[in-house]
C-alpha positions in Angstrom: -12.6 12.7 21.0 -15.3 13.7 23.4 -15.5 12.4 27.0 -16.8 9.1 27.1 -19.9 8.1 28.8 -19.4 5.7 31.7 -21.8 3.3 33.3 -21.3 1.5 36.5 -22.3 -2.0 37.5 -21.6 -3.9 34.3 -21.0 -7.7 34.6 -20.4 -10.8 32.5 -24.0 -11.9 32.4 -27.0 -10.0 33.8 -29.8 -12.2 34.9 -32.3 -9.2 34.3 -31.0 -9.2 30.8 -31.5 -12.7 30.2 -35.2 -12.4 31.6 -35.7 -9.3 29.1 -34.3 -11.2 26.2 -36.2 -14.3 26.7 -39.7 -12.8 26.1 -41.4 -14.6 23.4 -42.5 -11.6 21.1 -41.1 -11.4 17.4 -39.5 -8.2 18.2 -37.6 -9.2 21.3 -36.6 -12.3 19.5 -34.7 -9.8 16.8 -33.2 -8.1 19.9 -31.9 -11.4 21.2 -30.4 -12.3 17.9 -28.6 -9.1 17.7 -27.6 -8.9 21.5 -26.0 -12.3 21.1 -23.9 -11.0 18.4 -22.7 -8.1 20.3 -21.9 -10.2 23.2 -19.6 -12.2 20.8 -17.4 -9.3 19.9 -14.9 -10.4 22.9 -14.3 -12.0 26.2 -14.2 -8.5 27.6 -17.7 -7.6 26.7 -19.9 -6.7 29.8 -23.4 -5.7 30.1 -26.0 -4.1 32.2 -29.5 -2.7 31.8 -29.7 0.9 31.4 -32.8 3.0 30.6 -34.8 -0.2 30.7 -32.7 -1.8 27.6 -29.6 -4.3 27.7 -26.4 -2.5 27.1 -23.1 -3.9 26.2 -19.8 -2.3 27.5 -15.9 -2.6 27.5 -15.0 -2.1 31.3 -17.5 0.8 32.0 -17.8 2.2 28.8 -20.7 1.3 26.7 -20.9 0.6 22.9 -24.0 -0.8 21.9 -27.5 -1.6 23.0 -31.0 -3.1 21.8 -34.4 -1.9 22.5 -37.8 -3.0 21.5 -40.6 -0.4 20.5 -44.2 -0.9 19.2 -43.4 -1.5 15.7 -39.5 -2.0 15.6 -36.3 -3.2 17.4 -33.3 -1.0 17.4 -29.6 -1.8 17.6 -27.9 1.2 18.9 -24.5 2.4 19.0 -23.2 4.9 21.8 -20.6 6.6 19.3 -22.2 5.8 16.0 -22.0 9.2 14.8 -18.4 8.3 14.3 -18.8 4.9 12.6 -18.1 4.2 8.9 -21.7 3.2 7.4 -21.2 2.5 3.8 -24.5 0.6 3.6 -26.2 3.7 5.3 -27.9 1.9 8.0 -27.5 4.2 10.9 -30.2 6.8 11.8 -30.4 9.6 14.2 -29.1 12.9 14.4 -27.7 13.3 17.9 -24.0 14.3 18.6 -22.8 10.8 19.0 -25.6 8.1 19.1 -26.9 6.4 16.2 -29.2 3.3 15.7 -30.5 0.9 13.1 -34.2 0.3 13.0 -35.2 -3.1 12.4 -38.8 -3.6 11.2 -40.7 -7.1 11.0 -40.7 -8.7 7.6 -37.6 -6.7 6.5 -34.6 -8.4 6.7 -31.5 -6.2 7.5 -28.2 -6.3 6.0 -26.8 -8.8 8.3 -23.2 -8.2 7.1 -23.3 -4.7 7.2 -25.0 -4.7 10.5 -22.3 -7.1 12.0 -19.7 -4.7 10.8 -21.2 -1.7 12.4 -21.2 -3.7 15.8 -17.6 -5.0 15.3 -16.6 -1.3 14.5 -18.5 0.1 17.8 -16.6 -2.5 20.0 -13.5 -1.5 18.5 -14.0 2.3 18.6 -14.6 1.9 22.2 -11.3 -0.1 22.9 -9.5 2.6 21.2 -11.3 5.3 23.0 -10.3 3.7 26.4 -6.6 3.2 25.4 -6.5 7.0 24.3 -7.7 8.0 27.7 
């Protein structure tokens, strides 16, 4: 396994993230839905703003994020290149990171995306134990 990315300053609930998630546009509403799902992975999920978007961590190791762009919302995974993706939702070509692009009017495969979120959370927990 590669060295883990570490982010300092994560906490249980970040008021800046709450403000970011409470914007009323449709793309942020999608991000809000999926970040709530990410938060629900476990009691040990912490969060922080990193590079302008909400990021979820276990301890100081990030595993997922949401971000809003002009025409879509991303749900991203810091070690997504290592996740099993039978529904082929993941996009990207980086060494580690992958994302799922959610566009208005096209419902995602909610079960498959939920499975990716759970797998990303479990993957980072395993990585932490292996260190």
